[in-house]
OpenMM code with the backbone's topology and positions (N, CA, C; nanometers):
from openmm import Vec3, app, unit

residues = "UNK UNK UNK UNK UNK UNK UNK UNK UNK UNK UNK UNK UNK UNK UNK UNK UNK UNK UNK UNK UNK UNK UNK UNK UNK UNK UNK UNK UNK UNK UNK UNK UNK UNK UNK UNK UNK UNK UNK UNK UNK UNK UNK UNK UNK UNK UNK UNK UNK UNK UNK UNK UNK UNK UNK UNK UNK UNK UNK UNK UNK UNK UNK UNK UNK UNK UNK UNK UNK".split()
positions = [
    Vec3(-1.5023, -0.9616, 0.6863),
    Vec3(-1.4457, -0.9465, 0.8176),
    Vec3(-1.3188, -0.8617, 0.8074),
    Vec3(-1.3037, -0.7683, 0.8989),
    Vec3(-1.1858, -0.6828, 0.9003),
    Vec3(-1.0660, -0.7588, 0.9564),
    Vec3(-0.9478, -0.7318, 0.9024),
    Vec3(-0.8278, -0.7994, 0.9521),
    Vec3(-0.7896, -0.7472, 1.0906),
    Vec3(-0.7222, -0.8316, 1.1675),
    Vec3(-0.6769, -0.7871, 1.2992),
    Vec3(-0.5511, -0.7015, 1.2841),
    Vec3(-0.5100, -0.6386, 1.3915),
    Vec3(-0.3985, -0.5434, 1.3845),
    Vec3(-0.2681, -0.6107, 1.3436),
    Vec3(-0.2489, -0.7355, 1.3807),
    Vec3(-0.1269, -0.8060, 1.3419),
    Vec3(-0.1221, -0.8261, 1.1900),
    Vec3(-0.2344, -0.8615, 1.1299),
    Vec3(-0.2401, -0.8791, 0.9847),
    Vec3(-0.2168, -0.7470, 0.9126),
    Vec3(-0.2666, -0.6381, 0.9694),
    Vec3(-0.2459, -0.5066, 0.9084),
    Vec3(-0.0978, -0.4699, 0.9136),
    Vec3(-0.0319, -0.4968, 1.0261),
    Vec3(0.1115, -0.4671, 1.0385),
    Vec3(0.1923, -0.5457, 0.9364),
    Vec3(0.1594, -0.6717, 0.9190),
    Vec3(0.2297, -0.7563, 0.8212),
    Vec3(0.2073, -0.7020, 0.6804),
    Vec3(0.0840, -0.6646, 0.6496),
    Vec3(0.0519, -0.6097, 0.5178),
    Vec3(0.1232, -0.4762, 0.4948),
    Vec3(0.1305, -0.3931, 0.5977),
    Vec3(0.2004, -0.2641, 0.5870),
    Vec3(0.3472, -0.2850, 0.5541),
    Vec3(0.4103, -0.3789, 0.6228),
    Vec3(0.5520, -0.4070, 0.5967),
    Vec3(0.5722, -0.4540, 0.4534),
    Vec3(0.4815, -0.5381, 0.4058),
    Vec3(0.4914, -0.5895, 0.2702),
    Vec3(0.4763, -0.4767, 0.1677),
    Vec3(0.3777, -0.3903, 0.1868),
    Vec3(0.3535, -0.2781, 0.0953),
    Vec3(0.4707, -0.1804, 0.0983),
    Vec3(0.5182, -0.1476, 0.2181),
    Vec3(0.6280, -0.0522, 0.2312),
    Vec3(0.7546, -0.1067, 0.1640),
    Vec3(0.7809, -0.2336, 0.1825),
    Vec3(0.8988, -0.2963, 0.1213),
    Vec3(0.8892, -0.2916, -0.0312),
    Vec3(0.7722, -0.3183, -0.0858),
    Vec3(0.7532, -0.3109, -0.2309),
    Vec3(0.7752, -0.1686, -0.2821),
    Vec3(0.7199, -0.0712, -0.2120),
    Vec3(0.7345, 0.0674, -0.2547),
    Vec3(0.8778, 0.1172, -0.2388),
    Vec3(0.9486, 0.0652, -0.1393),
    Vec3(1.0874, 0.1051, -0.1172),
    Vec3(1.1777, 0.0578, -0.2309),
    Vec3(1.1377, -0.0476, -0.2981),
    Vec3(1.2208, -0.1029, -0.4053),
    Vec3(1.1877, -0.0446, -0.5428),
    Vec3(1.0895, 0.0446, -0.5491),
    Vec3(1.0493, 0.1047, -0.6761),
    Vec3(1.0263, 0.2538, -0.6583),
    Vec3(1.0138, 0.3243, -0.7696),
    Vec3(0.9861, 0.4678, -0.7641),
    Vec3(0.8407, 0.4927, -0.7247),
    Vec3(0.7506, 0.4160, -0.7840),
    Vec3(0.6076, 0.4266, -0.7545),
    Vec3(0.5387, 0.3006, -0.8054),
    Vec3(0.4224, 0.2727, -0.7496),
    Vec3(0.3418, 0.1593, -0.7942),
    Vec3(0.1954, 0.2009, -0.7967),
    Vec3(0.1230, 0.1443, -0.8917),
    Vec3(-0.0210, 0.1676, -0.8974),
    Vec3(-0.0895, 0.0726, -0.7993),
    Vec3(-0.2162, 0.1004, -0.7740),
    Vec3(-0.2947, 0.0125, -0.6871),
    Vec3(-0.2956, -0.1290, -0.7435),
    Vec3(-0.3169, -0.1407, -0.8735),
    Vec3(-0.3212, -0.2731, -0.9366),
    Vec3(-0.1882, -0.3460, -0.9233),
    Vec3(-0.0778, -0.2735, -0.9398),
    Vec3(0.0537, -0.3352, -0.9251),
    Vec3(0.0762, -0.3818, -0.7816),
    Vec3(0.0383, -0.2979, -0.6855),
    Vec3(0.0516, -0.3382, -0.5455),
    Vec3(-0.0302, -0.4631, -0.5157),
    Vec3(-0.1487, -0.4658, -0.5704),
    Vec3(-0.2368, -0.5801, -0.5488),
    Vec3(-0.1739, -0.7076, -0.6058),
    Vec3(-0.1208, -0.6982, -0.7249),
    Vec3(-0.0623, -0.8149, -0.7907),
    Vec3(0.0668, -0.8599, -0.7212),
    Vec3(0.1558, -0.7656, -0.6909),
    Vec3(0.2847, -0.7997, -0.6320),
    Vec3(0.2750, -0.8459, -0.4870),
    Vec3(0.1820, -0.7879, -0.4127),
    Vec3(0.1709, -0.8217, -0.2708),
    Vec3(0.0938, -0.9506, -0.2473),
    Vec3(0.0002, -0.9807, -0.3351),
    Vec3(-0.0832, -1.0988, -0.3160),
    Vec3(-0.1873, -1.0808, -0.2065),
    Vec3(-0.2045, -0.9563, -0.1597),
    Vec3(-0.3018, -0.9293, -0.0541),
    Vec3(-0.4428, -0.9207, -0.1110),
    Vec3(-0.5404, -0.9579, -0.0307),
    Vec3(-0.6785, -0.9406, -0.0745),
    Vec3(-0.7157, -0.7925, -0.0637),
    Vec3(-0.8277, -0.7549, -0.1196),
    Vec3(-0.8682, -0.6144, -0.1256),
    Vec3(-0.8730, -0.5470, 0.0112),
    Vec3(-0.9308, -0.6141, 0.1085),
    Vec3(-0.9471, -0.5544, 0.2409),
    Vec3(-0.8123, -0.5316, 0.3077),
    Vec3(-0.7260, -0.6332, 0.3077),
    Vec3(-0.5941, -0.6183, 0.3701),
    Vec3(-0.5118, -0.5111, 0.3008),
    Vec3(-0.5178, -0.5065, 0.1683),
    Vec3(-0.4436, -0.4054, 0.0939),
    Vec3(-0.4938, -0.2658, 0.1276),
    Vec3(-0.6226, -0.2459, 0.1259),
    Vec3(-0.6801, -0.1142, 0.1564),
    Vec3(-0.6506, -0.0714, 0.2999),
    Vec3(-0.6621, -0.1633, 0.3929),
    Vec3(-0.6346, -0.1295, 0.5330),
    Vec3(-0.4875, -0.0931, 0.5515),
    Vec3(-0.3982, -0.1641, 0.4856),
    Vec3(-0.2549, -0.1339, 0.4950),
    Vec3(-0.2252, 0.0029, 0.4333),
    Vec3(-0.2832, 0.0302, 0.3175),
    Vec3(-0.2633, 0.1601, 0.2521),
    Vec3(-0.3161, 0.2721, 0.3415),
    Vec3(-0.4335, 0.2553, 0.3974),
    Vec3(-0.4898, 0.3571, 0.4867),
    Vec3(-0.4003, 0.3815, 0.6076),
    Vec3(-0.3496, 0.2751, 0.6649),
    Vec3(-0.2611, 0.2875, 0.7807),
    Vec3(-0.1331, 0.3631, 0.7432),
    Vec3(-0.0732, 0.3287, 0.6304),
    Vec3(0.0497, 0.3954, 0.5862),
    Vec3(0.0242, 0.5415, 0.5498),
    Vec3(-0.0896, 0.5690, 0.4874),
    Vec3(-0.1242, 0.7077, 0.4545),
    Vec3(-0.1460, 0.7894, 0.5820),
    Vec3(-0.2178, 0.7344, 0.6759),
    Vec3(-0.2489, 0.8040, 0.8010),
    Vec3(-0.1221, 0.8371, 0.8796),
    Vec3(-0.0220, 0.7498, 0.8700),
    Vec3(0.1034, 0.7700, 0.9417),
    Vec3(0.2093, 0.8410, 0.8571),
    Vec3(0.1654, 0.8955, 0.7441),
    Vec3(0.2534, 0.9727, 0.6550),
    Vec3(0.3765, 0.8956, 0.6091),
    Vec3(0.3601, 0.7657, 0.5876),
    Vec3(0.4695, 0.6821, 0.5380),
    Vec3(0.4704, 0.6768, 0.3855),
    Vec3(0.3519, 0.6911, 0.3254),
    Vec3(0.3406, 0.6876, 0.1797),
    Vec3(0.2536, 0.8035, 0.1319),
    Vec3(0.2660, 0.8334, 0.0033),
    Vec3(0.1832, 0.9346, -0.0622),
    Vec3(0.0957, 0.8674, -0.1660),
    Vec3(-0.0230, 0.9213, -0.1856),
    Vec3(-0.1162, 0.8741, -0.2874),
    Vec3(-0.1364, 0.9877, -0.3861),
    Vec3(-0.1287, 0.9560, -0.5162),
    Vec3(-0.1489, 1.0582, -0.6181),
    Vec3(-0.2055, 0.9936, -0.7436),
    Vec3(-0.2602, 1.0778, -0.8311),
    Vec3(-0.3172, 1.0304, -0.9569),
    Vec3(-0.2176, 1.0597, -1.0684),
    Vec3(-0.1915, 0.9595, -1.1493),
    Vec3(-0.1040, 0.9728, -1.2654),
    Vec3(-0.1824, 0.9227, -1.3860),
    Vec3(-0.2315, 1.0160, -1.4662),
    Vec3(-0.3187, 0.9768, -1.5769),
    Vec3(-0.4511, 0.9286, -1.5216),
    Vec3(-0.4825, 0.8040, -1.5494),
    Vec3(-0.6079, 0.7443, -1.5019),
    Vec3(-0.5862, 0.6463, -1.3870),
    Vec3(-0.4660, 0.6462, -1.3296),
    Vec3(-0.4352, 0.5473, -1.2265),
    Vec3(-0.4001, 0.6137, -1.0941),
    Vec3(-0.4382, 0.5479, -0.9867),
    Vec3(-0.3981, 0.5900, -0.8525),
    Vec3(-0.2638, 0.5244, -0.8235),
    Vec3(-0.1670, 0.6075, -0.7832),
    Vec3(-0.0315, 0.5588, -0.7565),
    Vec3(0.0088, 0.5878, -0.6126),
    Vec3(0.1103, 0.5155, -0.5697),
    Vec3(0.1631, 0.5304, -0.4344),
    Vec3(0.3143, 0.5341, -0.4407),
    Vec3(0.3750, 0.6107, -0.3489),
    Vec3(0.5197, 0.6130, -0.3336),
    Vec3(0.5505, 0.6468, -0.1888),
    Vec3(0.6744, 0.6186, -0.1507),
    Vec3(0.7182, 0.6480, -0.0148),
    Vec3(0.7375, 0.7976, -0.0006),
    Vec3(0.7027, 0.8505, 0.1163),
    Vec3(0.7233, 0.9932, 0.1415),
    Vec3(0.8726, 1.0212, 0.1492),
    Vec3(0.9089, 1.1418, 0.1094),
    Vec3(1.0518, 1.1796, 0.1142),
    Vec3(1.0756, 1.2877, 0.2144),
] * unit.nanometer
topology = app.Topology()
chain = topology.addChain("A")
for resn in residues:
    res = topology.addResidue(resn, chain)
    for name in ("N", "CA", "C"):
        topology.addAtom(name, app.Element.getBySymbol(name[0]), res)
């Protein structure tokens, strides 16, 4: 089941706050630190990417995220 918009907003705030406190985080790190399930994490990342709040890039073999500058 897809999360409702309120759950996505809460997840976005959590992800953004984590990224704001670090230089970058991998998908696995975000998953572990946020405690979000796969669907909520992915939906939050998609929402933040779509709104140009975060960047997604590959570093070695890992997908990483950071706040846009």
